[in-house]
VOPAGU-2260 file (C-alpha; in pm, 1 decimal, decimal comma):
REM VOPAGU-2260
SITE   aa  ch    i         X         Y         Z
SITE  MET   A    0     139,1    1547,8   -2239,0
SITE  ARG   A    1     458,9    1433,5   -2061,8
SITE  GLU   A    2     465,2    1104,2   -1877,5
SITE  GLU   A    3     451,3    1144,0   -1500,4
SITE  ILE   A    4     732,1     943,0   -1338,5
SITE  PHE   A    5     766,5     856,0    -971,0
SITE  ILE   A    6    1030,0     709,1    -739,7
SITE  THR   A    7     888,4     410,3    -551,0
SITE  GLY   A    8    1196,3     235,0    -413,1
SITE  MET   A    9    1540,7     328,0    -282,9
SITE  GLY   A   10    1837,7     138,1    -146,0
SITE  ILE   A   11    2184,3     244,5     -35,5
SITE  ILE   A   12    2510,7     111,1     102,3
SITE  SER   A   13    2733,3     397,5     216,1
SITE  SER   A   14    3009,8     495,7     454,5
SITE  VAL   A   15    2749,5     639,3     694,2
SITE  GLY   A   16    2473,0     380,8     668,7
SITE  ASN   A   17    2401,5      44,0     510,0
SITE  ASN   A   18    2034,0     110,8     437,8
SITE  VAL   A   19    1808,1     410,0     378,5
SITE  ALA   A   20    1705,4     434,4     745,0
SITE  THR   A   21    2061,6     460,1     878,4
SITE  PHE   A   22    2156,7     694,9     594,1
SITE  LYS   A   23    1865,5     917,9     698,1
SITE  GLU   A   24    1994,5     922,1    1056,9
SITE  ALA   A   25    2338,8    1028,7     932,4
SITE  LEU   A   26    2179,7    1314,6     738,2
SITE  LEU   A   27    1980,1    1420,2    1043,5
SITE  ASN   A   28    2282,8    1400,8    1275,0
SITE  GLY   A   29    2526,4    1553,0    1027,6
SITE  LYS   A   30    2795,2    1297,0    1104,7
SITE  ASN   A   31    3045,1    1173,4     846,3
SITE  ASN   A   32    3274,8     873,0     854,0
SITE  ILE   A   33    3572,9    1033,2     683,4
SITE  GLN   A   34    3888,4     876,7     821,1
SITE  TYR   A   35    4260,2     853,2     772,2
SITE  ASP   A   36    4311,6     581,1     507,6
SITE  LYS   A   37    4602,0     380,5     646,1
SITE  GLU   A   38    4639,5     139,5     354,9
SITE  MET   A   39    4628,6     400,9      79,5
SITE  SER   A   40    4849,2     639,4     277,8
SITE  LYS   A   41    5111,3     366,8     317,7
SITE  THR   A   42    5097,9     276,8     -52,5
SITE  LEU   A   43    5136,0     637,2    -169,8
SITE  ASN   A   44    5350,9     757,7     121,1
SITE  LYS   A   45    5112,7    1051,7     171,1
SITE  ASP   A   46    4831,7    1127,1     413,7
SITE  ILE   A   47    4507,3    1024,5     242,8
SITE  VAL   A   48    4160,5    1060,3     392,8
SITE  SER   A   49    3846,1     895,4     258,5
SITE  ALA   A   50    3494,9     777,3     346,9
SITE  LYS   A   51    3482,7     406,3     268,7
SITE  ILE   A   52    3209,2     145,4     286,3
SITE  ALA   A   53    3247,2    -106,7     566,1
SITE  LEU   A   54    3036,7    -409,5     470,6
SITE  ASP   A   55    2926,2    -651,0     740,3
SITE  THR   A   56    2896,0   -1018,5     651,0
SITE  TYR   A   57    2724,4   -1027,7     312,7
SITE  GLY   A   58    2493,2   -1314,3     405,7
SITE  GLU   A   59    2380,2   -1142,3     725,5
SITE  MET   A   60    2309,6    -819,4     540,2
SITE  LEU   A   61    2091,5   -1004,3     288,0
SITE  VAL   A   62    1849,6   -1105,7     563,3
SITE  ASP   A   63    1835,2    -760,2     723,6
SITE  GLU   A   64    1469,8    -657,6     758,9
SITE  THR   A   65    1511,5    -382,1     497,5
SITE  ARG   A   66    1600,7    -633,1     224,8
SITE  SER   A   67    1489,2    -980,0     336,1
SITE  LEU   A   68    1319,5   -1094,5      15,9
SITE  THR   A   69    1225,0   -1460,2      47,6
SITE  ARG   A   70    1189,5   -1516,4    -324,9
SITE  TYR   A   71    1539,6   -1386,6    -409,7
SITE  LYS   A   72    1743,5   -1437,6     -92,1
SITE  ASP   A   73    1899,2   -1777,6    -162,3
SITE  TYR   A   74    1990,8   -1700,2    -520,8
SITE  ALA   A   75    2129,0   -1357,7    -425,2
SITE  LEU   A   76    2348,2   -1524,7    -163,6
SITE  LYS   A   77    2476,0   -1781,9    -412,9
SITE  SER   A   78    2532,4   -1523,3    -688,6
SITE  GLY   A   79    2711,2   -1269,5    -474,0
SITE  LYS   A   80    2910,7   -1454,9    -211,7
SITE  ARG   A   81    3230,2   -1472,6    -422,0
SITE  GLU   A   82    3186,9   -1139,6    -596,5
SITE  SER   A   83    3362,7    -810,3    -529,4
SITE  MET   A   84    3240,8    -551,8    -282,4
SITE  LEU   A   85    3112,6    -350,4    -580,3
SITE  VAL   A   86    2881,8    -633,5    -688,7
SITE  GLN   A   87    2777,4    -730,9    -335,8
SITE  SER   A   88    2688,5    -374,2    -238,7
SITE  SER   A   89    2489,2    -338,6    -562,7
SITE  ILE   A   90    2288,1    -654,1    -487,3
SITE  LEU   A   91    2218,3    -530,8    -134,3
SITE  ALA   A   92    2105,6    -185,5    -249,5
SITE  CYS   A   93    1882,8    -342,2    -517,4
SITE  MET   A   94    1724,4    -581,3    -269,3
SITE  GLU   A   95    1632,8    -290,0     -41,8
SITE  ALA   A   96    1487,2     -82,7    -326,6
SITE  TRP   A   97    1297,0    -383,7    -467,4
SITE  LYS   A   98    1143,1    -452,6    -127,4
SITE  GLN   A   99    1046,9     -90,5     -65,2
SITE  ALA   A  100     882,8     -70,3    -408,2
SITE  GLY   A  101     672,6    -372,1    -309,4
SITE  PHE   A  102     763,7    -583,4    -610,4
SITE  GLU   A  103     782,5    -909,6    -416,0
SITE  GLU   A  104     418,1    -872,9    -312,6
SITE  ASN   A  105     298,9    -785,4    -664,8
SITE  LYS   A  106     303,0    -977,5    -989,2
SITE  VAL   A  107     502,0    -755,8   -1224,5
SITE  ASP   A  108     573,5    -791,4   -1594,8
SITE  LEU   A  109     947,9    -856,4   -1597,4
SITE  GLU   A  110     968,0    -769,3   -1968,2
SITE  ARG   A  111     854,9    -414,9   -1884,3
SITE  ILE   A  112    1119,6    -357,3   -1615,4
SITE  GLY   A  113    1462,5    -230,7   -1720,2
SITE  ILE   A  114    1805,6    -186,0   -1565,9
SITE  VAL   A  115    2030,4     116,4   -1603,2
SITE  ILE   A  116    2378,5      81,5   -1456,6
SITE  ALA   A  117    2491,5     433,8   -1377,0
SITE  GLY   A  118    2859,9     348,8   -1379,3
SITE  HIS   A  119    3158,5     313,2   -1605,6
SITE  ASN   A  120    3528,5     229,2   -1572,4
SITE  MET   A  121    3419,6      28,8   -1271,0
SITE  SER   A  122    3700,9    -225,4   -1255,1
SITE  GLN   A  123    4005,1      -9,0   -1173,7
SITE  LEU   A  124    4078,4    -164,1    -835,0
SITE  TYR   A  125    3977,5    -511,8    -954,9
SITE  SER   A  126    4218,0    -488,3   -1248,9
SITE  TYR   A  127    4493,3    -335,6   -1032,6
SITE  ASN   A  128    4468,3    -618,6    -777,6
SITE  ASN   A  129    4467,4    -884,9   -1048,3
SITE  TYR   A  130    4773,5    -727,4   -1207,5
SITE  LYS   A  131    4960,6    -735,8    -876,9
SITE  LYS   A  132    4861,6   -1096,5    -812,6
SITE  TYR   A  133    4906,8   -1249,1   -1157,8
SITE  ASN   A  134    5154,0   -1026,2   -1340,5
SITE  ASP   A  135    5424,7   -1294,9   -1339,5
SITE  GLN   A  136    5185,5   -1587,2   -1392,0
SITE  LEU   A  137    4905,9   -1473,4   -1622,0
SITE  ALA   A  138    4807,5   -1829,7   -1705,1
SITE  TYR   A  139    4656,3   -1855,6   -1355,7
SITE  LEU   A  140    4426,1   -1553,8   -1402,3
SITE  ASN   A  141    4063,6   -1644,5   -1324,8
SITE  PRO   A  142    3888,3   -1698,5   -1661,0
SITE  ARG   A  143    3586,5   -1505,6   -1527,6
SITE  TYR   A  144    3797,0   -1192,2   -1553,8
SITE  ALA   A  145    3687,7   -1186,2   -1919,0
SITE  LEU   A  146    3334,8   -1107,1   -1796,1
SITE  GLN   A  147    3398,2    -934,9   -1466,2
SITE  TYR   A  148    3613,8    -649,5   -1592,6
SITE  MET   A  149    3326,7    -532,3   -1815,9
SITE  ASP   A  150    3073,6    -279,2   -1687,3
SITE  THR   A  151    2795,2    -498,7   -1827,8
SITE  ASN   A  152    2879,5    -772,1   -1575,7
SITE  LEU   A  153    2654,9    -598,8   -1325,9
SITE  ILE   A  154    2358,7    -605,5   -1564,7
SITE  GLY   A  155    2405,5    -980,9   -1588,5
SITE  VAL   A  156    2423,9   -1031,3   -1212,2
SITE  ILE   A  157    2122,1    -814,2   -1125,3
SITE  SER   A  158    1902,8    -936,4   -1411,4
SITE  ASP   A  159    1984,9   -1295,3   -1319,5
SITE  ILE   A  160    1877,3   -1248,7    -957,8
SITE  PHE   A  161    1553,3   -1062,6   -1029,1
SITE  ARG   A  162    1481,2   -1227,8   -1368,4
SITE  ILE   A  163    1450,4    -887,1   -1537,3
SITE  LYS   A  164    1403,2    -905,5   -1915,3
SITE  GLY   A  165    1346,8    -544,0   -2020,7
SITE  GLU   A  166    1566,3    -285,5   -2190,1
SITE  SER   A  167    1897,0    -237,2   -2010,2
SITE  MET   A  168    2215,6     -37,8   -2053,9
SITE  THR   A  169    2520,1     113,9   -1886,8
SITE  VAL   A  170    2557,9     492,7   -1873,7
SITE  GLY   A  171    2872,1     694,3   -1806,6
SITE  GLY   A  172    2923,8    1058,3   -1722,6
SITE  ALA   A  173    3206,6    1080,5   -1467,1
SITE  SER   A  174    3076,8    1251,3   -1150,2
SITE  ALA   A  175    2740,7    1319,1   -1318,9
SITE  THR   A  176    2682,7     948,4   -1390,4
SITE  GLY   A  177    2418,9     896,3   -1119,9
SITE  ASN   A  178    2204,6    1178,0   -1256,2
SITE  MET   A  179    2269,0    1064,4   -1613,9
SITE  GLY   A  180    2143,3     715,4   -1531,4
SITE  LEU   A  181    1825,3     850,0   -1374,8
SITE  ILE   A  182    1760,8    1081,0   -1670,5
SITE  LYS   A  183    1811,7     805,6   -1928,3
SITE  ALA   A  184    1583,3     569,3   -1736,4
SITE  CYS   A  185    1313,7     839,2   -1741,8
SITE  ASP   A  186    1364,3     871,0   -2117,7
SITE  ALA   A  187    1296,0     497,8   -2163,5
SITE  ILE   A  188     969,5     524,4   -1968,6
SITE  GLU   A  189     862,2     840,0   -2153,8
SITE  LEU   A  190     926,0     664,2   -2485,9
SITE  GLY   A  191     699,8     379,6   -2375,4
SITE  ARG   A  192     974,1     117,0   -2380,1
SITE  LEU   A  193     945,5      45,4   -2008,0
SITE  ASP   A  194     693,5      84,3   -1726,5
SITE  LYS   A  195     950,1      55,1   -1449,3
SITE  CYS   A  196    1325,2      83,6   -1423,6
SITE  MET   A  197    1592,4       5,1   -1166,9
SITE  ILE   A  198    1883,7     250,6   -1170,4
SITE  ILE   A  199    2197,7     126,6    -996,2
SITE  ALA   A  200    2495,7     352,6    -928,3
SITE  PRO   A  201    2776,2     125,0    -802,6
SITE  VAL   A  202    3055,0     223,2    -569,3
SITE  THR   A  203    3360,4     376,4    -736,7
SITE  GLU   A  204    3656,5     164,7    -622,4
SITE  LEU   A  205    3969,6     364,1    -698,7
SITE  SER   A  206    4311,0     204,1    -715,0
SITE  PRO   A  207    4630,0     382,5    -604,8
SITE  PHE   A  208    4676,7     487,9    -970,4
SITE  GLU   A  209    4360,3     701,9    -968,2
SITE  ILE   A  210    4423,7     842,1    -620,2
SITE  GLN   A  211    4774,1     946,5    -720,2
SITE  ALA   A  212    4646,0    1101,7   -1042,4
SITE  PHE   A  213    4385,6    1307,7    -853,8
SITE  LEU   A  214    4658,2    1415,8    -612,5
SITE  SER   A  215    4882,8    1516,9    -900,7
SITE  ILE   A  216    4621,2    1747,2   -1054,6
SITE  GLY   A  217    4542,4    1900,4    -715,2
SITE  ALA   A  218    4183,0    1771,0    -704,3
SITE  LEU   A  219    4196,2    1584,5    -370,7
SITE  GLY   A  220    4146,9    1758,7     -39,7
SITE  GLY   A  221    4256,4    1655,3     307,2
SITE  ARG   A  222    4608,8    1793,0     289,7
SITE  SER   A  223    4550,2    2017,2     590,9
SITE  PHE   A  224    4329,8    1774,0     781,6
SITE  GLY   A  225    4527,5    1451,2     814,0
SITE  ALA   A  226    4500,6    1472,0    1193,3
SITE  SER   A  227    4128,1    1562,3    1187,4
SITE  PRO   A  228    3988,2    1385,9     878,8
SITE  SER   A  229    3623,3    1451,3     965,5
SITE  LEU   A  230    3690,8    1820,5     894,5
SITE  ALA   A  231    3833,6    1763,0     547,4
SITE  SER   A  232    3515,2    1769,6     337,9
SITE  ARG   A  233    3388,6    2126,7     359,7
SITE  PRO   A  234    3171,2    2222,9      63,4
SITE  PHE   A  235    3121,5    2598,1      18,3
SITE  ASP   A  236    3350,4    2682,7     309,9
SITE  ILE   A  237    3634,5    2926,3     250,4
SITE  ASN   A  238    3885,3    2663,8     370,1
SITE  HIS   A  239    3782,2    2394,8     120,1
SITE  GLU   A  240    4079,1    2249,1     -65,7
SITE  GLY   A  241    3949,2    1963,3    -282,4
SITE  PHE   A  242    3711,4    1668,9    -289,1
SITE  ILE   A  243    3725,7    1384,3     -37,8
SITE  TYR   A  244    3687,5    1041,1    -193,5
SITE  GLY   A  245    3374,8     867,8     -69,0
SITE  GLN   A  246    3220,8     529,7    -140,0
SITE  ALA   A  247    2853,3     445,0    -180,9
SITE  THR   A  248    2628,7     226,3    -391,6
SITE  ALA   A  249    2277,6     354,3    -458,6
SITE  CYS   A  250    1967,6     210,5    -622,9
SITE  VAL   A  251    1649,5     392,6    -719,7
SITE  ILE   A  252    1337,2     239,5    -875,5
SITE  ILE   A  253    1115,6     459,0   -1091,8
SITE  GLU   A  254     774,3     392,3   -1245,7
SITE  SER   A  255     518,3     549,8   -1473,3
SITE  LYS   A  256     206,3     696,2   -1315,4
SITE  LYS   A  257      -5,2     413,3   -1459,7
SITE  SER   A  258     225,9     151,1   -1309,1
SITE  VAL   A  259     207,5     319,4    -968,6
SITE  GLU   A  260    -171,1     341,8    -985,6
SITE  ASP   A  261    -217,7     -15,7   -1111,8
SITE  ARG   A  262      -3,8    -153,4    -827,4
SITE  LYS   A  263    -147,1      89,5    -570,2
SITE  ALA   A  264     217,1     162,8    -486,9
SITE  LYS   A  265     341,8     436,5    -257,1
SITE  ALA   A  266     526,5     710,2    -444,7
SITE  LEU   A  267     817,5     870,9    -260,1
SITE  ALA   A  268     878,8    1158,9    -500,9
SITE  GLN   A  269     795,8    1271,9    -852,4
SITE  ILE   A  270    1064,9    1343,1   -1112,1
SITE  MET   A  271     940,6    1666,4   -1266,3
SITE  GLY   A  272    1212,8    1733,9   -1523,1
SITE  SER   A  273    1582,4    1734,1   -1598,5
SITE  ALA   A  274    1853,8    1856,3   -1830,9
SITE  ILE   A  275    2200,2    1760,7   -1954,9
SITE  CYS   A  276    2427,7    2027,2   -2102,4
SITE  LEU   A  277    2787,7    2025,9   -2217,9
SITE  ASN   A  278    3044,9    2298,7   -2201,3
SITE  PRO   A  279    3273,4    2178,3   -2481,6
SITE  SER   A  280    3598,0    2107,7   -2299,9
SITE  LYS   A  281    3838,6    1820,1   -2245,4
SITE  LEU   A  282    3965,1    1985,0   -1926,0
SITE  SER   A  283    3835,1    1957,4   -1570,3
SITE  GLU   A  284    3744,7    2323,7   -1514,3
SITE  PRO   A  285    3375,7    2402,9   -1450,8
SITE  SER   A  286    3182,8    2645,9   -1672,1
SITE  LEU   A  287    2962,9    2918,1   -1525,2
SITE  ASP   A  288    2757,5    2953,6   -1844,5
SITE  ALA   A  289    2697,8    2578,3   -1872,5
SITE  GLU   A  290    2586,9    2544,7   -1510,0
SITE  ILE   A  291    2347,3    2837,1   -1548,2
SITE  ASN   A  292    2219,4    2683,5   -1871,7
SITE  VAL   A  293    2154,4    2335,9   -1727,9
SITE  MET   A  294    1965,0    2464,6   -1424,2
SITE  GLU   A  295    1745,3    2690,6   -1637,8
SITE  LYS   A  296    1676,2    2410,8   -1886,9
SITE  ALA   A  297    1582,0    2171,2   -1606,8
SITE  LEU   A  298    1335,9    2426,1   -1467,9
SITE  ASN   A  299    1185,2    2478,3   -1813,0
SITE  ASN   A  300    1162,7    2103,6   -1870,6
SITE  ALA   A  301     987,3    2060,7   -1535,8
SITE  GLY   A  302     745,8    2341,7   -1615,3
SITE  ILE   A  303     798,8    2523,8   -1287,4
SITE  ASN   A  304     911,2    2874,4   -1200,3
SITE  LYS   A  305    1233,2    2959,9   -1019,4
SITE  GLU   A  306    1049,1    3091,5    -715,6
SITE  GLU   A  307     890,9    2747,4    -661,5
SITE  ILE   A  308    1224,9    2583,9    -576,1
SITE  ASP   A  309    1259,7    2542,8    -199,6
SITE  TYR   A  310    1588,3    2355,0    -184,2
SITE  ILE   A  311    1899,7    2281,5    -391,5
SITE  ASN   A  312    2115,3    1974,9    -330,0
SITE  ALA   A  313    2425,9    2124,4    -485,9
SITE  HIS   A  314    2710,9    1941,1    -653,4
SITE  GLY   A  315    2927,6    2110,4    -388,2
SITE  SER   A  316    3238,8    1895,9    -418,6
SITE  SER   A  317    3450,7    2095,5    -170,5
SITE  SER   A  318    3688,2    2203,6    -447,5
SITE  LYS   A  319    3779,1    2570,9    -459,1
SITE  LEU   A  320    3694,0    2652,6    -819,0
SITE  GLY   A  321    3403,2    2407,9    -842,9
SITE  ASP   A  322    3224,2    2544,6    -536,5
SITE  GLU   A  323    3285,6    2904,7    -637,4
SITE  ILE   A  324    3152,1    2859,6    -992,4
SITE  GLU   A  325    2844,6    2670,8    -872,4
SITE  ALA   A  326    2773,6    2938,5    -611,2
SITE  GLN   A  327    2794,7    3205,7    -880,1
SITE  ALA   A  328    2563,3    3004,1   -1106,4
SITE  ILE   A  329    2304,7    2962,0    -828,6
SITE  GLU   A  330    2323,4    3334,5    -752,8
SITE  LYS   A  331    2264,9    3415,9   -1120,0
SITE  VAL   A  332    1976,6    3172,4   -1180,5
SITE  PHE   A  333    1791,5    3240,8    -854,2
SITE  GLU   A  334    1905,3    3597,6    -787,5
SITE  ASP   A  335    1559,4    3726,2    -688,0
SITE  PHE   A  336    1464,0    3424,3    -479,0
SITE  LEU   A  337    1780,0    3329,9    -286,2
SITE  ALA   A  338    1634,7    3434,4      49,3
SITE  HIS   A  339    1393,5    3139,4      69,7
SITE  ILE   A  340    1598,7    2863,4    -101,1
SITE  TYR   A  341    1811,3    2641,1     121,5
SITE  VAL   A  342    2134,1    2506,4     -31,4
SITE  ASN   A  343    2346,6    2220,3      99,1
SITE  SER   A  344    2586,6    1950,7     -20,6
SITE  THR   A  345    2556,0    1587,7      87,9
SITE  LYS   A  346    2927,8    1544,0      13,2
SITE  GLY   A  347    3009,7    1696,5     350,7
SITE  ILE   A  348    2857,1    1381,3     501,2
SITE  SER   A  349    2916,9    1112,3     237,3
SITE  GLY   A  350    3234,8    1240,2      75,2
SITE  HIS   A  351    3237,8    1267,7    -303,2
SITE  CYS   A  352    3110,3     932,2    -425,8
SITE  LEU   A  353    3212,2    1013,2    -784,5
SITE  GLN   A  354    3004,0     812,6   -1033,8
SITE  SER   A  355    2736,5     726,1    -774,5
SITE  ALA   A  356    2721,8    1078,7    -626,2
SITE  GLY   A  357    2415,5    1194,4    -820,7
SITE  LEU   A  358    2201,9     895,6    -721,2
SITE  VAL   A  359    2324,7     907,0    -359,9
SITE  GLU   A  360    2218,3    1271,3    -352,7
SITE  THR   A  361    1883,8    1190,8    -516,0
SITE  ILE   A  362    1817,1     956,0    -224,0
SITE  ALA   A  363    1929,0    1226,3      20,9
SITE  THR   A  364    1696,1    1474,8    -148,4
SITE  VAL   A  365    1396,5    1237,9    -139,8
SITE  ILE   A  366    1458,7    1165,2     229,4
SITE  GLN   A  367    1455,1    1538,6     303,7
SITE  LEU   A  368    1139,6    1584,3      93,9
SITE  ASN   A  369     965,9    1305,5     286,1
SITE  TYR   A  370    1078,6    1402,5     636,2
SITE  ASP   A  371    1067,2    1782,9     613,9
SITE  PHE   A  372    1422,6    1875,6     699,6
SITE  ILE   A  373    1734,2    2019,5     536,7
SITE  HIS   A  374    2050,1    1836,6     638,8
SITE  GLY   A  375    2344,5    2039,3     758,3
SITE  ASN   A  376    2642,9    2160,8     559,0
SITE  ASN   A  377    2924,2    1983,2     739,8
SITE  ASN   A  378    3219,4    2203,5     829,3
SITE  ILE   A  379    3076,2    2522,6     680,4
SITE  VAL   A  380    3227,1    2785,3     909,1
SITE  GLU   A  381    3295,8    3070,2     668,2
SITE  PRO   A  382    3065,3    3040,3     363,6
SITE  ILE   A  383    3209,0    3151,0      29,6
SITE  SER   A  384    2890,9    3349,3     -45,9
SITE  ASN   A  385    2683,8    3575,2     177,7
SITE  LYS   A  386    2398,2    3583,0     -75,3
SITE  ILE   A  387    2311,6    3213,2     -70,5
SITE  ARG   A  388    2108,6    3064,1     213,3
SITE  PHE   A  389    2336,6    2774,2     300,5
SITE  SER   A  390    2195,8    2541,5     562,9
SITE  PRO   A  391    2394,9    2564,6     886,9
SITE  GLN   A  392    2611,1    2280,3    1012,7
SITE  GLU   A  393    2334,4    2137,3    1229,2
SITE  GLY   A  394    2059,4    2146,3     963,2
SITE  VAL   A  395    1703,1    2278,1     997,6
SITE  GLU   A  396    1341,5    2164,7     992,4
SITE  ASN   A  397    1182,9    2282,8     670,4
SITE  LYS   A  398     902,1    2173,4     438,6
SITE  ILE   A  399    1014,5    2114,1      79,7
SITE  LYS   A  400     782,0    2089,1    -219,4
SITE  PHE   A  401    1024,0    2130,7    -511,0
SITE  ALA   A  402    1395,2    2048,4    -502,1
SITE  MET   A  403    1683,6    2067,7    -750,3
SITE  ASN   A  404    1970,8    1819,1    -758,9
SITE  ASN   A  405    2288,3    1922,2    -945,2
SITE  SER   A  406    2573,8    1698,6   -1061,4
SITE  PHE   A  407    2865,4    1829,3   -1266,4
SITE  ALA   A  408    3158,0    1635,2   -1408,2
SITE  PHE   A  409    3491,2    1630,1   -1585,3
SITE  GLY   A  410    3447,4    1636,2   -1961,4
SITE  GLY   A  411    3220,5    1940,3   -1940,8
SITE  ILE   A  412    2913,8    1735,5   -1838,8
SITE  ASN   A  413    2645,5    1922,5   -1643,1
SITE  THR   A  414    2317,5    1776,0   -1516,4
SITE  SER   A  415    2023,7    1898,2   -1310,3
SITE  ILE   A  416    1708,4    1717,8   -1194,3
SITE  ILE   A  417    1388,6    1862,3   -1043,0
SITE  LEU   A  418    1206,2    1655,1    -780,3
SITE  LYS   A  419     867,5    1709,0    -615,8
SITE  ASP   A  420     728,8    1581,5    -288,8
SITE  ALA   A  421     476,0    1306,7    -370,3
SITE  LEU   A  422     353,5    1220,1     -19,5
C-alpha cells in the first residue's frame, strides 16, 4: 500500500505577496505586478517587462506574524542579513512554512526531516555582479564565493538555522524544477528515509546574459506591451507572445500520514500521485505525446479516474507553441470530461517564475482547494481553444476535490502532480 503524504506547511515570497495570505488575495483579485523593468531595459537597450520581488527590510519581515518563530528568529537574522535576496527570501518562506506546520510547538526528530532544494544554476546574477565588480582585481573577491556560488549553499544555510539533520539534496529540471523537487521529496518519504521534508524552490535571479539569450530565441513576451506591462502575460490567449519573467521563492512542507497523526497536525492537501516523463530532445519545443503521457501516468499513479479531476493548474507559460500544445494535450486526455474541468494558469498573475514555478503553482492550487475558488486567467480575451473550460479573467467560486498541476521544461522534461483537498 502506498504511503499517504500530506502538505502541512507553505510559505511564499512573490511579486504579488510576501506571505501566503497576501498571495491568496492576489489570486482572488486577479492582480499582477508585472512592470516595465527600467534597469534591465537600460542594460539591454530594449523594453523588458517582468514581475520582480520587492523585499521589505529583512529583519522586519522575519518578525511578521506569519513567520515570527522565537526559537529561530535571532539566528535567522544573523545568518541572512548579509546574504543575497535569493537566500533571504528562502529563509523567509521557510520560516512561514515551518510556523504553519506547527513545528515550533512540537518536538520533532530532526534526523527524520529532510531538505530538497528545487533549484539549480542559481547563481547567475550573483556571478555576473561579482564579475563586473572584481574582473580587474580578482584578489579582492570575497572568499565565501567558493561556497556561495554552489547550489548546495542553500542547504547549508537552511539546515543551520533549523538544525535539520536528515537526507537532503538539490534537484534540477529547468521550469519543471519545483514539481521535480516535490516529487523527489515524496519518494524519500515513500522509501521510509524521511517522515517529513521541506521543499524550497528559490527565486530565479537572471542576469542580463540570460534575459538576452531568451530574447534571442524568441521566448520572452512583452514586445507589444511595453506601455501596458500588466497585459503582457496572457496564457492561452490568442495574443500571447512569450513568457514574462517572474520572481518568487516558495516552500512547502510535506509529511507522512503517521507523522501528521502523531503530531495532530492540520493537513492542507494530500499528494495523491505524480509522474515525470521525457520527450528525448535537446531543443526547447514541447511534445504533445509526452504531455499526454505524463498526465495519464500521473492519474494512474494517483489511482483516480479522469472524470474525478475538477481543476487543472496548467503550465500555461503564455508562449504560442507551449500553450497550444498543452491545450491540445488537455483536450486529448480529458476529451469526454472537459465541460466540468476548470483550467487556469497562475503565470498570468505571478509571471513565469522558472525553476520555482511548479512549487509556486502548488501553493496556488492548495489555496484554491482550501478556499473553494478558481482564480482568473489574467488577460484571456480570446481563448486559443473553445473546447476547454478556461476560467474567466475574474475567476469563479467552485469546490475542488481533485486537482492536477502541470510543469513542463526545456530539455524535454514533463511533470504532473495530482492533489486532493484534505480539509
